[in-house]
N, C-alpha and C positions, 0 to 999 in steps of 0.2 A: 876681406874688405874689397869692395868693388872699386874699379878704377875707371876713369873717364877715357873711353876708347876713341871717340871721334866727334868732332863738330863739323858740320858741313851745311851750307845753304843750298837748298835744292833749286836748280834752274832748268830742269828738263821739261819738255813739253810732249804731249801726245798728239794733239791736233793743232791747237792754238796756243801760242806762247804769249801770256799776258805780261804786262810790265812788272808785276810782282813775281814773275818766274814760276807761275803755277799753270798746270795744264787744265784748261777749262773747255768742256765739250758740252754742247747742247744735244740732248738725247731726243731721238725721234720715238714717239710712242708706237708700239707694235700694233699694226692693224689687225683686229680680230673682233668677232661679234661680241665677245665678253668684255672688250676694252672700251672704256669711255674716252672719247677723244677730247683732249684738253691741250692747253699750251704746253710746249715741251719743258721739262725740268732741266736743271743744270747740275752736272756732277763735276766737282773739282777733284782732280787727282794729284796726289803728292808722291812723286817717285822717291823711293828711299835710296840713299847713297851707297849703302853697303852692298857689294856684289852678292847676288843670289839671296838677297833678303827675303825672308818668308814670314810676313806678318800673319799672326794667327788670330789674336784677340786684341781689340782696342778698348781703351777705357779713358774717360774724360777726367782731367784733373780739375781742381778747384779754380784754377786760373784760366781754364779753357784750353790748355795744352792737351795733346792727345798722347797717351802712353800706349805702347803696344809690345807684344811679345814677338821676338824674332826667333821662332822655334828652331830653324835650321842652323843658326849661328850661335845660339845661346846668349843672346843679348836682350836687355830691356831697352826699348827706345822711347824717346820723347820728341814729339813734333810740335813746334811752335807754329800754329796756323797763320800767324801774322807775318812772320819773317820767312817761314819755310825752313828754318834751321832744325836739323835733326841731331840729337845727342844720344849716344849709345852708352850703355852701362853693361859691362860683362858680368855674367852671373858667377858667383864664387866657385861653384862646382862646374868644371868643364863638361861640355856636352850634356848639359842638364835638360835641354829641350823645353824651355819655358812655353807654356801652352795657354791656359786660361788666365784671366786678369780681372781685377776689380780695384777701384780706388775708394779708400775709406773716407768718411766725412771729415776726418782730420787731415786728409791729404796723403796718408801712407799708401803706397802702391803694393798690392799683394798679387802674387802669381803662383801658379802650380808648376813645379819642375817635373814635367811629365816623364822624363827619362832618368830621373835621379831619386824618386821617392821622397821629395821634399816640398815644403811650402816656403816661399821667400817673401820678404818684405823689404822694399826699397824706400829709403828716406829721401824725399825730393830735395830737402834742404842741403843734405850732405852727399848724396849719391851712395851712401853706405847701404849694403844689402846684408841682412841677416837671414839665415835659413833655419828652418825647423825640420829636423829629420823625423819622418813618419815611421810608424811600425813597419817592419819588413814586408808584411802582407800587402800594404798599400803602396805597391811598387810604381804605379803609374797614375798619380793624381791628375785629374782631368780639368773639370770646371769648378771654379770657386764661387761662393756666395757669402757675402758678409752680412750678418744680422747682429747688430750690436757689437759685443765683444767676442762673438763666435764666428769663426770662418768655417762654413760647411763646404764640402767638396765631394765630387764624384770620383770614383776610381774605376775606369771603364773595364779594362781587360781583367782586372782582379775581381770583378763583380762585388765591389764594396762601395760604401759611401762613408763619410766620416765628418768629424767636427774637431776643430782646434780652438782651444782657449787662447786668444791672442795675447792675453796678459801673462799666463803661466807657460804657454807653449805646449801644454798637455794635449795629446791627441787621442780621440776615441774613434774606433772604426766599427762598422756594422756590415753584416752580410745581406745581400739582396736575396730574397726568398727564391726567385726563379733562376735556375742555373743559366748562365750565359745571358743574363738580363742586360748586360752592358750599360750600366748607368751612365748617362751622357749629360745633357743640359740640366741645369738646376736653377730654380727661381723661387721667390717668396711671394705669397699672396697678401692682400691687405689685412687679413685676419691673423697673419703670422704663420699660416701653414706653409710648409716647404714642399715643393713639387719637383720631381725629377723625371726625365724621359728615359725609359728603358728601351734603348735602341736595339737591343737584341731580341726583343719580343714585342707583342702588340699590347703594351701596357704603359700607364703612367704610374708613378709612385708618389703617395702622399706621406710625408714624414711628420710625425709628432715631434716638434722641436724640444719638447720637455723630456720625453723619454727616448727619442731616437728611433722609435718603432716605425716601420714602414708598412703601409697598406697599398696593395696593388689595385689599380682600376683598369679593367680590361677594355680595350677598344674593340668595337664590333667586328672588324675585319681581321682575320687571323694573319693576313699579310701586312698589316700596318706596322710601320717602324718609325715611331716618333723620335726625332733627333734633338731639336732645340725647342725651347718653351718661352712663352711670355704670358703674363697675367694682366688682365685689364682691371679697371677700377671697380668692376662688379664682381671680381674674384673669379671670372671665367678663365680657364686655362686654354691658351692657343698653342698648337703644336704643328710643326712641319713634319709631314709623313714623307720621308725621304724616298722610299721605294715605290710608293703608289702615286706620287704627284698630287698630293692633296694638302690643303690647309685645313686643319681640324680644330674644333672647339669643344671643350667639355665644361659643362656648368655643374659644379659640385652641389649647388643648392637644389637643382631640379633633377640632376642625374642625366640630363639631356646631352646628347652628343650630335654634333653637326659637322659635315664635311663640305668643303668647297673645292672644285677642281682647279688646279693651277692653269694659267693660260697656255702653258706648253704641254699640258697633259701628263701622261705617264713618264715622259722624258725629262720633266722639269727638275727632278731631284732637289726639292726645296730644302734649304739649310738654315742659315741664320735668320732670326726673326726678332722684331722689336715693335712696340706699340707707341705711337706718338700721342701727345696729350689730346689731340683732336679725335682720337679713337681709331685712327687707321692702323691696320696691321701691315707692316712692311716686312717683306721676306725676299730671300735670294733664290732664284732659279739657277742652281749651279750647273745644270745641264745645258744651259743656253746663255750664261753670262748676262742675266737680266735681274733687275730689281723690280719687285711687284708691290704696289700699294693697293690694299683691299679695304673698302669701306663696309663694315658689317651692317651699317644702317640701311644702305641701299643695295648691298651685295655687288656693287660695281667694282671693277678691277682696272687698274692702270698698270701697264707693263713697260719698262724702259730698258733699252739695251745699254749695258755698261760700255764705255768707250774703248777700253782695252780688253780684247777678247782673251779668254782663258782664265779670267778671274773667278775665284770661288770665295764667296763671302761666308766664312764659317761662323762669324759672329759680328754683331753690331753693337754700338753703344750710343746712347742718347745724350745730347747736351741740351736739356730743356730750357736752360736760361738763355741760350743763344739760338734756339730753334734749329739745331743741327743734328743730323744722323751720320755717325761715323762708321765706316766700313773698313774691315781688313781685307784687302784684295789679294788673297793668297794666290800664288802662282804667277803674279806679275810684279812683285816687289814694290807695291804701292799701297797707300791708304787712300780712301775715297770719302768725300763729304757731300751730303745732300742737305741743302737748306730747306727743310720741309715746310717751315712756316712761310717762306717766300713762295714756294711751289703751291701752297694752298691758295694764296692770293691770286697767283697766275691762273689757277684752274677755275677761278670764279666760284659762285655759290653752288652748293650741292642741293 
């Protein structure tokens, strides 16, 4: 049974302290030939109260609250963006290393216990956490994906992926065909296809959700290492190529693959990625603490420095009802928010 460990209202500031106690910083757009100059966007940072907090994945709740995994301290956290209050819930298994996270349509908060070989579910109404023990081979569950009553997940170091029936708790695991494929990010497409990034090789994996079978799609460059994925409304799979500093796109309908250089080139180390309803691809340049917005219609790119240096955005989460993009700023003990809908208006017509 989980217990409530801490309530605290955040009142820290990075550059400017607002009346609400939140750190608000206007970002300057990086000057480069590939960058379209627009009005600066605003990132709101929320410092987390726990010492050495290490937020890994964020996920937005039904009420607009932001849940996150504190991997280093084995807590699940909840941030109220209105008040700035943070609530911590200790995971039942000590040193479980909660990693990936997703919120169900019914409000349940699911996470992967990366260091404990478990899947956990937190009930927001009670704070109670129940855990599902995975088969021993699935020792390091990584990123979760909820599709109906099934929770799919990757198991990076064990070279597995799997699915849990959230009703019965029964887990089934599958082996990745390529040794050291290192399955990482996982997403679903509009047609129900499930895609995973094989970070240990130059391939994407397409999973048949009915049979669990995986088909590998090779990327043209042998040095490509896709890490995180996002799928647009056309079913095209966008991936961050962490080692080569590229944003890539694979169109399953045509088989076409296209790559776009990151503003910071090979040093960019692009990581977390998300697609906003206006079609822009947002991703993190972890090598330079920047967030990039790429418009595939115009191929124009906007790059913004994060206010607190050293932040690595391993994952992002969209709150489409409020026009917000949430970032886990790993390495700085903070969460970040971009109001992408407001930023679009400030940027003017495209």
